[in-house]
TORKOL-4160 file (C-alpha; in steps of 0.2 Angstrom, whole numbers, padded with zeros to 4 digits, m for minus):
254
<pt num="1" X="0430" Y="0539" Z="0484"/>
<pt num="2" X="0433" Y="0526" Z="0474"/>
<pt num="3" X="0421" Y="0510" Z="0472"/>
<pt num="4" X="0425" Y="0495" Z="0480"/>
<pt num="5" X="0419" Y="0480" Z="0471"/>
<pt num="6" X="0419" Y="0462" Z="0477"/>
<pt num="7" X="0419" Y="0446" Z="0468"/>
<pt num="8" X="0415" Y="0431" Z="0484"/>
<pt num="9" X="0420" Y="0418" Z="0468"/>
<pt num="10" X="0437" Y="0424" Z="0466"/>
<pt num="11" X="0440" Y="0429" Z="0485"/>
<pt num="12" X="0436" Y="0411" Z="0491"/>
<pt num="13" X="0447" Y="0402" Z="0478"/>
<pt num="14" X="0461" Y="0413" Z="0482"/>
<pt num="15" X="0459" Y="0409" Z="0499"/>
<pt num="16" X="0458" Y="0391" Z="0494"/>
<pt num="17" X="0474" Y="0392" Z="0484"/>
<pt num="18" X="0482" Y="0400" Z="0499"/>
<pt num="19" X="0478" Y="0387" Z="0511"/>
<pt num="20" X="0484" Y="0373" Z="0497"/>
<pt num="21" X="0500" Y="0383" Z="0498"/>
<pt num="22" X="0503" Y="0386" Z="0516"/>
<pt num="23" X="0499" Y="0365" Z="0521"/>
<pt num="24" X="0513" Y="0353" Z="0519"/>
<pt num="25" X="0500" Y="0339" Z="0517"/>
<pt num="26" X="0487" Y="0336" Z="0501"/>
<pt num="27" X="0470" Y="0344" Z="0508"/>
<pt num="28" X="0453" Y="0336" Z="0504"/>
<pt num="29" X="0434" Y="0345" Z="0503"/>
<pt num="30" X="0433" Y="0341" Z="0521"/>
<pt num="31" X="0449" Y="0347" Z="0528"/>
<pt num="32" X="0447" Y="0365" Z="0518"/>
<pt num="33" X="0428" Y="0365" Z="0526"/>
<pt num="34" X="0434" Y="0361" Z="0543"/>
<pt num="35" X="0447" Y="0376" Z="0542"/>
<pt num="36" X="0437" Y="0390" Z="0534"/>
<pt num="37" X="0419" Y="0384" Z="0536"/>
<pt num="38" X="0416" Y="0386" Z="0517"/>
<pt num="39" X="0402" Y="0377" Z="0510"/>
<pt num="40" X="0407" Y="0361" Z="0502"/>
<pt num="41" X="0397" Y="0361" Z="0487"/>
<pt num="42" X="0410" Y="0377" Z="0483"/>
<pt num="43" X="0425" Y="0369" Z="0489"/>
<pt num="44" X="0422" Y="0357" Z="0475"/>
<pt num="45" X="0418" Y="0367" Z="0464"/>
<pt num="46" X="0434" Y="0379" Z="0464"/>
<pt num="47" X="0445" Y="0366" Z="0466"/>
<pt num="48" X="0438" Y="0354" Z="0448"/>
<pt num="49" X="0438" Y="0373" Z="0440"/>
<pt num="50" X="0459" Y="0374" Z="0447"/>
<pt num="51" X="0462" Y="0355" Z="0440"/>
<pt num="52" X="0456" Y="0359" Z="0427"/>
<pt num="53" X="0468" Y="0374" Z="0424"/>
<pt num="54" X="0482" Y="0365" Z="0428"/>
<pt num="55" X="0485" Y="0373" Z="0446"/>
<pt num="56" X="0481" Y="0360" Z="0457"/>
<pt num="57" X="0480" Y="0341" Z="0454"/>
<pt num="58" X="0472" Y="0328" Z="0465"/>
<pt num="59" X="0483" Y="0315" Z="0473"/>
<pt num="60" X="0478" Y="0294" Z="0476"/>
<pt num="61" X="0468" Y="0298" Z="0490"/>
<pt num="62" X="0459" Y="0308" Z="0480"/>
<pt num="63" X="0462" Y="0328" Z="0492"/>
<pt num="64" X="0472" Y="0340" Z="0480"/>
<pt num="65" X="0488" Y="0350" Z="0480"/>
<pt num="66" X="0497" Y="0364" Z="0472"/>
<pt num="67" X="0505" Y="0360" Z="0455"/>
<pt num="68" X="0519" Y="0371" Z="0450"/>
<pt num="69" X="0510" Y="0382" Z="0438"/>
<pt num="70" X="0506" Y="0395" Z="0450"/>
<pt num="71" X="0526" Y="0395" Z="0454"/>
<pt num="72" X="0529" Y="0399" Z="0436"/>
<pt num="73" X="0516" Y="0410" Z="0434"/>
<pt num="74" X="0526" Y="0421" Z="0450"/>
<pt num="75" X="0542" Y="0417" Z="0439"/>
<pt num="76" X="0537" Y="0422" Z="0426"/>
<pt num="77" X="0533" Y="0441" Z="0434"/>
<pt num="78" X="0551" Y="0441" Z="0443"/>
<pt num="79" X="0561" Y="0436" Z="0426"/>
<pt num="80" X="0552" Y="0456" Z="0419"/>
<pt num="81" X="0561" Y="0464" Z="0434"/>
<pt num="82" X="0572" Y="0474" Z="0428"/>
<pt num="83" X="0582" Y="0476" Z="0443"/>
<pt num="84" X="0586" Y="0457" Z="0445"/>
<pt num="85" X="0594" Y="0456" Z="0428"/>
<pt num="86" X="0604" Y="0476" Z="0435"/>
<pt num="87" X="0608" Y="0465" Z="0451"/>
<pt num="88" X="0615" Y="0451" Z="0445"/>
<pt num="89" X="0634" Y="0456" Z="0441"/>
<pt num="90" X="0634" Y="0464" Z="0458"/>
<pt num="91" X="0629" Y="0453" Z="0469"/>
<pt num="92" X="0639" Y="0440" Z="0462"/>
<pt num="93" X="0654" Y="0452" Z="0465"/>
<pt num="94" X="0650" Y="0453" Z="0484"/>
<pt num="95" X="0644" Y="0435" Z="0485"/>
<pt num="96" X="0664" Y="0432" Z="0479"/>
<pt num="97" X="0676" Y="0445" Z="0484"/>
<pt num="98" X="0664" Y="0448" Z="0502"/>
<pt num="99" X="0663" Y="0432" Z="0505"/>
<pt num="100" X="0642" Y="0434" Z="0512"/>
<pt num="101" X="0626" Y="0428" Z="0507"/>
<pt num="102" X="0617" Y="0440" Z="0495"/>
<pt num="103" X="0599" Y="0444" Z="0496"/>
<pt num="104" X="0589" Y="0457" Z="0483"/>
<pt num="105" X="0573" Y="0463" Z="0489"/>
<pt num="106" X="0559" Y="0475" Z="0483"/>
<pt num="107" X="0544" Y="0482" Z="0494"/>
<pt num="108" X="0529" Y="0469" Z="0491"/>
<pt num="109" X="0514" Y="0471" Z="0503"/>
<pt num="110" X="0522" Y="0483" Z="0514"/>
<pt num="111" X="0535" Y="0468" Z="0516"/>
<pt num="112" X="0553" Y="0466" Z="0508"/>
<pt num="113" X="0551" Y="0451" Z="0498"/>
<pt num="114" X="0566" Y="0441" Z="0493"/>
<pt num="115" X="0567" Y="0442" Z="0470"/>
<pt num="116" X="0584" Y="0436" Z="0472"/>
<pt num="117" X="0599" Y="0426" Z="0482"/>
<pt num="118" X="0617" Y="0422" Z="0478"/>
<pt num="119" X="0627" Y="0411" Z="0492"/>
<pt num="120" X="0643" Y="0416" Z="0498"/>
<pt num="121" X="0656" Y="0404" Z="0498"/>
<pt num="122" X="0656" Y="0399" Z="0518"/>
<pt num="123" X="0652" Y="0383" Z="0525"/>
<pt num="124" X="0635" Y="0388" Z="0530"/>
<pt num="125" X="0621" Y="0392" Z="0519"/>
<pt num="126" X="0608" Y="0401" Z="0523"/>
<pt num="127" X="0588" Y="0394" Z="0521"/>
<pt num="128" X="0582" Y="0411" Z="0514"/>
<pt num="129" X="0575" Y="0410" Z="0496"/>
<pt num="130" X="0568" Y="0418" Z="0483"/>
<pt num="131" X="0547" Y="0420" Z="0487"/>
<pt num="132" X="0552" Y="0423" Z="0505"/>
<pt num="133" X="0547" Y="0439" Z="0514"/>
<pt num="134" X="0551" Y="0448" Z="0528"/>
<pt num="135" X="0545" Y="0461" Z="0541"/>
<pt num="136" X="0551" Y="0478" Z="0538"/>
<pt num="137" X="0555" Y="0483" Z="0557"/>
<pt num="138" X="0568" Y="0465" Z="0560"/>
<pt num="139" X="0578" Y="0463" Z="0543"/>
<pt num="140" X="0590" Y="0475" Z="0536"/>
<pt num="141" X="0584" Y="0472" Z="0519"/>
<pt num="142" X="0565" Y="0479" Z="0525"/>
<pt num="143" X="0576" Y="0494" Z="0536"/>
<pt num="144" X="0584" Y="0500" Z="0521"/>
<pt num="145" X="0565" Y="0497" Z="0510"/>
<pt num="146" X="0557" Y="0508" Z="0525"/>
<pt num="147" X="0569" Y="0523" Z="0526"/>
<pt num="148" X="0563" Y="0530" Z="0513"/>
<pt num="149" X="0545" Y="0529" Z="0515"/>
<pt num="150" X="0532" Y="0544" Z="0519"/>
<pt num="151" X="0528" Y="0544" Z="0537"/>
<pt num="152" X="0511" Y="0540" Z="0530"/>
<pt num="153" X="0517" Y="0523" Z="0521"/>
<pt num="154" X="0527" Y="0519" Z="0537"/>
<pt num="155" X="0512" Y="0521" Z="0549"/>
<pt num="156" X="0501" Y="0509" Z="0537"/>
<pt num="157" X="0515" Y="0495" Z="0536"/>
<pt num="158" X="0515" Y="0495" Z="0555"/>
<pt num="159" X="0497" Y="0494" Z="0556"/>
<pt num="160" X="0496" Y="0482" Z="0545"/>
<pt num="161" X="0507" Y="0469" Z="0552"/>
<pt num="162" X="0515" Y="0476" Z="0567"/>
<pt num="163" X="0529" Y="0473" Z="0576"/>
<pt num="164" X="0532" Y="0456" Z="0582"/>
<pt num="165" X="0547" Y="0452" Z="0594"/>
<pt num="166" X="0556" Y="0437" Z="0584"/>
<pt num="167" X="0573" Y="0441" Z="0596"/>
<pt num="168" X="0576" Y="0450" Z="0611"/>
<pt num="169" X="0584" Y="0462" Z="0600"/>
<pt num="170" X="0568" Y="0464" Z="0591"/>
<pt num="171" X="0564" Y="0484" Z="0587"/>
<pt num="172" X="0546" Y="0484" Z="0598"/>
<pt num="173" X="0538" Y="0502" Z="0594"/>
<pt num="174" X="0534" Y="0513" Z="0581"/>
<pt num="175" X="0545" Y="0526" Z="0589"/>
<pt num="176" X="0561" Y="0516" Z="0590"/>
<pt num="177" X="0559" Y="0510" Z="0574"/>
<pt num="178" X="0557" Y="0530" Z="0565"/>
<pt num="179" X="0571" Y="0535" Z="0577"/>
<pt num="180" X="0585" Y="0516" Z="0568"/>
<pt num="181" X="0576" Y="0524" Z="0551"/>
<pt num="182" X="0584" Y="0541" Z="0554"/>
<pt num="183" X="0600" Y="0533" Z="0557"/>
<pt num="184" X="0599" Y="0522" Z="0541"/>
<pt num="185" X="0596" Y="0538" Z="0532"/>
<pt num="186" X="0613" Y="0545" Z="0539"/>
<pt num="187" X="0623" Y="0533" Z="0536"/>
<pt num="188" X="0616" Y="0526" Z="0520"/>
<pt num="189" X="0615" Y="0506" Z="0526"/>
<pt num="190" X="0604" Y="0497" Z="0536"/>
<pt num="191" X="0610" Y="0485" Z="0549"/>
<pt num="192" X="0600" Y="0468" Z="0559"/>
<pt num="193" X="0610" Y="0463" Z="0573"/>
<pt num="194" X="0602" Y="0447" Z="0577"/>
<pt num="195" X="0584" Y="0456" Z="0577"/>
<pt num="196" X="0576" Y="0443" Z="0567"/>
<pt num="197" X="0586" Y="0429" Z="0571"/>
<pt num="198" X="0598" Y="0427" Z="0586"/>
<pt num="199" X="0616" Y="0422" Z="0581"/>
<pt num="200" X="0613" Y="0432" Z="0563"/>
<pt num="201" X="0619" Y="0449" Z="0558"/>
<pt num="202" X="0612" Y="0456" Z="0540"/>
<pt num="203" X="0619" Y="0474" Z="0532"/>
<pt num="204" X="0606" Y="0480" Z="0519"/>
<pt num="205" X="0607" Y="0498" Z="0506"/>
<pt num="206" X="0594" Y="0504" Z="0494"/>
<pt num="207" X="0597" Y="0502" Z="0478"/>
<pt num="208" X="0588" Y="0517" Z="0467"/>
<pt num="209" X="0579" Y="0518" Z="0451"/>
<pt num="210" X="0580" Y="0533" Z="0437"/>
<pt num="211" X="0570" Y="0546" Z="0450"/>
<pt num="212" X="0576" Y="0542" Z="0465"/>
<pt num="213" X="0563" Y="0532" Z="0471"/>
<pt num="214" X="0571" Y="0515" Z="0482"/>
<pt num="215" X="0569" Y="0502" Z="0470"/>
<pt num="216" X="0575" Y="0487" Z="0480"/>
<pt num="217" X="0587" Y="0483" Z="0493"/>
<pt num="218" X="0604" Y="0474" Z="0492"/>
<pt num="219" X="0609" Y="0463" Z="0508"/>
<pt num="220" X="0621" Y="0452" Z="0513"/>
<pt num="221" X="0621" Y="0440" Z="0527"/>
<pt num="222" X="0632" Y="0430" Z="0539"/>
<pt num="223" X="0633" Y="0422" Z="0558"/>
<pt num="224" X="0638" Y="0435" Z="0571"/>
<pt num="225" X="0655" Y="0428" Z="0572"/>
<pt num="226" X="0659" Y="0433" Z="0553"/>
<pt num="227" X="0653" Y="0451" Z="0555"/>
<pt num="228" X="0659" Y="0459" Z="0569"/>
<pt num="229" X="0652" Y="0476" Z="0574"/>
<pt num="230" X="0670" Y="0483" Z="0571"/>
<pt num="231" X="0667" Y="0480" Z="0552"/>
<pt num="232" X="0649" Y="0487" Z="0550"/>
<pt num="233" X="0655" Y="0503" Z="0542"/>
<pt num="234" X="0665" Y="0494" Z="0531"/>
<pt num="235" X="0655" Y="0483" Z="0523"/>
<pt num="236" X="0641" Y="0496" Z="0523"/>
<pt num="237" X="0652" Y="0507" Z="0514"/>
<pt num="238" X="0657" Y="0493" Z="0500"/>
<pt num="239" X="0642" Y="0487" Z="0498"/>
<pt num="240" X="0634" Y="0505" Z="0494"/>
<pt num="241" X="0646" Y="0507" Z="0482"/>
<pt num="242" X="0641" Y="0492" Z="0473"/>
<pt num="243" X="0622" Y="0497" Z="0475"/>
<pt num="244" X="0625" Y="0511" Z="0468"/>
<pt num="245" X="0632" Y="0505" Z="0452"/>
<pt num="246" X="0614" Y="0495" Z="0450"/>
<pt num="247" X="0607" Y="0514" Z="0453"/>
<pt num="248" X="0616" Y="0520" Z="0438"/>
<pt num="249" X="0610" Y="0506" Z="0428"/>
<pt num="250" X="0591" Y="0510" Z="0432"/>
<pt num="251" X="0595" Y="0527" Z="0427"/>
<pt num="252" X="0598" Y="0534" Z="0442"/>
<pt num="253" X="0608" Y="0550" Z="0440"/>
<pt num="254" X="0607" Y="0552" Z="0423"/>
């Protein structure tokens, strides 16, 4: 068994960064102390070091907030993902020709992580954004990514995040989720029918890499009225064609 090493100071530092990232307001040393009970001296020292490194800045009130340095680090990683470059032309084609907002997602921390987005031409613009994550069980991109996971990998994801109910249509049991994934493998595309948000429907398909593994998912998002159930198969097949073109760029079938 691989030995696990612990670096308490690093863990405390990351906890503070995540707390600042999730807060709408700047936080002071006392605010952080009251939220996690970490010694004030440790909080002060860690914040001082993050300030020296440029990850946080102090407000006029003496509180702390994140700078954009962490965001830039994340964007540098995104820029190195070949799948984004490969998928962009097809995403733009889908948005222009299928008239829907398009998302590109990868599997990250057992969730679906949006790594790119192209808005559709419609009046309604969705608030999703790059860097946002979705559960696997209640999103089309999540289901497309989960469809080819092993039972062990899928059980791990369910154990880690559960199956939160977000609407009355959300899949609620591992058995129902796994049964749905079998249909995704059969049809080649995944449907989200108001399972993540009422009034919203999505279709997504997997993208494959050079060894046939799922590298990402290509998905469209629409209002329920714009995506009637009778059109699921038509749009699913059109989306599969675009995903296959991306897959070929990544070496699939070569």
